[in-house]
C-alpha positions in Angstrom: -39.0 -15.8 -86.6 -35.9 -17.3 -88.3 -34.1 -17.5 -84.9 -37.1 -19.2 -83.3 -37.1 -21.9 -86.1 -33.3 -22.4 -85.7 -33.6 -22.8 -81.9 -36.5 -25.2 -82.4 -34.6 -27.3 -84.9 -31.5 -27.4 -82.7 -33.6 -28.6 -79.8 -35.3 -31.4 -81.8 -32.0 -32.6 -83.3 -30.4 -32.7 -79.9 -33.3 -34.9 -78.6 -33.2 -37.2 -81.6 -29.5 -37.5 -82.2 -27.9 -36.6 -78.9 -25.5 -39.1 -77.3 -26.0 -40.5 -73.8 -23.1 -39.6 -71.5 -21.8 -42.6 -69.4 -22.5 -42.1 -65.7 -25.0 -39.3 -66.3 -28.3 -39.7 -64.7 -31.2 -37.6 -65.9 -32.7 -35.6 -63.2 -36.3 -36.6 -62.4 -39.1 -34.5 -63.9 -41.7 -33.7 -61.2 -45.3 -32.9 -61.9 -48.7 -33.0 -60.1 -48.9 -36.7 -61.0 -45.4 -37.6 -59.8 -45.1 -40.5 -57.4 -43.5 -39.9 -54.0 -39.7 -40.2 -54.1 -37.8 -41.0 -50.9 -34.2 -39.9 -50.7 -32.3 -41.3 -47.7 -29.8 -38.5 -47.0 -28.0 -40.7 -44.3 -27.1 -43.3 -46.9 -25.5 -40.7 -49.0 -23.5 -39.3 -46.1 -22.2 -42.7 -45.1 -20.9 -43.6 -48.6 -17.4 -44.3 -47.1 -18.8 -46.8 -44.6 -19.3 -44.1 -42.0 -15.7 -42.8 -42.3 -15.5 -39.1 -43.0 -12.3 -36.9 -43.2 -11.2 -35.0 -40.2 -11.5 -31.2 -40.6 -9.1 -28.7 -39.1 -9.3 -24.9 -39.2 -6.1 -23.2 -38.0 -5.2 -26.4 -36.2 -8.6 -26.7 -34.4 -10.6 -29.8 -35.2 -14.2 -29.0 -36.2 -16.9 -31.7 -36.2 -17.8 -32.0 -39.9 -17.8 -30.4 -43.3 -21.1 -28.6 -42.5 -19.2 -26.5 -40.0 -17.3 -25.1 -43.0 -20.4 -23.1 -43.8 -19.4 -20.9 -40.9 -16.1 -19.8 -42.4 -16.2 -17.0 -44.9 -14.7 -18.4 -48.1 -13.0 -15.1 -48.8 -11.0 -15.5 -45.6 -9.5 -18.8 -46.5 -5.7 -18.7 -47.3 -5.2 -22.4 -48.2 -6.6 -25.9 -48.0 -4.4 -28.9 -47.7 -5.7 -32.5 -48.1 -3.9 -35.5 -46.5 -5.2 -38.8 -47.8 -3.9 -41.1 -45.1 -6.5 -42.6 -42.7 -6.1 -41.5 -39.1 -7.6 -42.1 -35.7 -8.4 -39.3 -33.2 -10.1 -39.7 -29.9 -10.9 -43.4 -30.7 -12.6 -42.4 -34.0 -11.4 -43.3 -37.4 -11.2 -40.7 -40.2 -10.8 -41.1 -43.9 -8.1 -38.5 -44.4 -7.5 -35.0 -43.1 -8.4 -31.6 -44.4 -6.4 -28.7 -43.1 -7.8 -25.2 -43.7 -5.7 -22.1 -42.9 -7.4 -18.7 -42.8 -5.9 -15.4 -43.8 -3.7 -13.7 -41.1 -6.2 -10.9 -40.4 -9.1 -13.4 -39.9 -9.5 -15.2 -36.6 -12.6 -17.3 -36.4 -14.5 -17.1 -33.1 -15.4 -20.8 -32.6 -18.2 -21.6 -30.2 -20.2 -24.8 -29.7 -23.8 -24.9 -30.6 -24.6 -25.5 -26.9 -22.7 -22.4 -25.8 -24.3 -20.4 -28.6 -27.8 -21.3 -27.3 -26.8 -20.5 -23.8 -25.5 -17.1 -24.9 -28.3 -15.9 -27.2 -31.5 -17.9 -26.5 -33.7 -18.4 -23.4 -32.4 -21.3 -21.5 -35.0 -24.2 -21.5 -34.5 -27.9 -21.4 -36.4 -28.6 -24.6 -34.9 -31.0 -27.1 -33.2 -29.1 -30.0 -32.9 -29.5 -33.7 -30.3 -27.4 -35.4 -30.1 -26.3 -39.0 -27.4 -24.3 -40.7 -28.8 -22.5 -43.8 -30.4 -25.5 -45.5 -28.5 -28.4 -43.7 -29.8 -30.2 -40.6 -27.1 -30.8 -38.1 -27.0 -34.3 -36.7 -23.8 -34.0 -34.6 -23.4 -33.5 -30.8 -24.2 -29.9 -29.9 -21.7 -30.0 -27.1 -18.9 -30.6 -29.6 -20.1 -29.0 -32.9 -18.2 -25.8 -33.5 -19.4 -22.8 -35.5 -17.7 -19.4 -36.1 -19.9 -16.9 -34.1 -18.7 -14.0 -36.2 -20.1 -15.5 -39.4 -23.7 -15.9 -38.1 -26.2 -13.4 -39.5 -29.1 -14.4 -37.4 -30.6 -17.1 -35.3 -34.2 -18.1 -35.9 -36.0 -20.0 -33.1 -39.2 -21.9 -33.7 -40.9 -23.8 -30.9 -42.6 -26.9 -32.3 -45.5 -28.3 -30.2 -45.3 -32.1 -29.6 -48.7 -33.0 -28.0 -47.8 -36.7 -28.0 -44.8 -36.1 -25.6 -46.5 -33.1 -24.0 -43.4 -31.0 -24.6 -41.9 -28.6 -27.1 -39.0 -29.1 -29.5 -36.8 -26.1 -30.3 -36.0 -25.8 -34.0 -32.9 -23.5 -34.2 -31.9 -22.2 -37.7 -28.6 -20.5 -38.0 -28.3 -18.2 -41.0 -24.8 -17.5 -42.2 -23.4 -14.2 -43.6 -23.3 -15.4 -47.3 -24.0 -12.7 -49.9 -27.3 -14.5 -50.8 -28.5 -14.6 -47.2 -27.6 -10.9 -46.6 -29.4 -9.9 -49.8 -32.5 -11.9 -48.8 -32.4 -10.5 -45.2 -32.4 -6.9 -46.6 -35.4 -7.4 -48.9 -38.6 -5.7 -48.0 -41.9 -7.4 -48.9 -45.0 -5.3 -49.3 -48.2 -7.3 -49.9 -46.1 -10.1 -51.4 -44.1 -7.9 -53.8 -40.4 -7.2 -53.5 -39.2 -3.6 -53.2 
């Protein structure tokens, strides 16, 4: 009982006398009565006026930082950041990030387009790609992923009656410890085993 009173007093005093930290934004509290909040993810991505750094893995340029989800973090030897702006293939970049993997790890890079050709039925439906929880908005002919770090590929066909066609929603699940654990869980009547 005494511990409960102490915790309660601590909580009340923090709320009454706590200081506000500069630059800290309180996270919104959501409830049944919350108003709809719109978050424009594209405006957050383009915070450097559309200029992103160029990413290289073992000297090979990859399309964006989301492709880094396909590199096992335990296999990275070093990361080097160069802050000078550069231009590659008529595109400006805000710096350069060089990633070197450990000697015994050689990523097997493949484009999203080639990955689909290799593993999925070939159809001409428009495609939306997602890596874990991130939607990919880059060109599937150029976007590289490490094929050896893919745990599974989930294909969902979404009917679009307005256009009288389907859209292929392709989710790539990586071999993170969390994803492996989740994939190995067995559910029986909604309960974990």
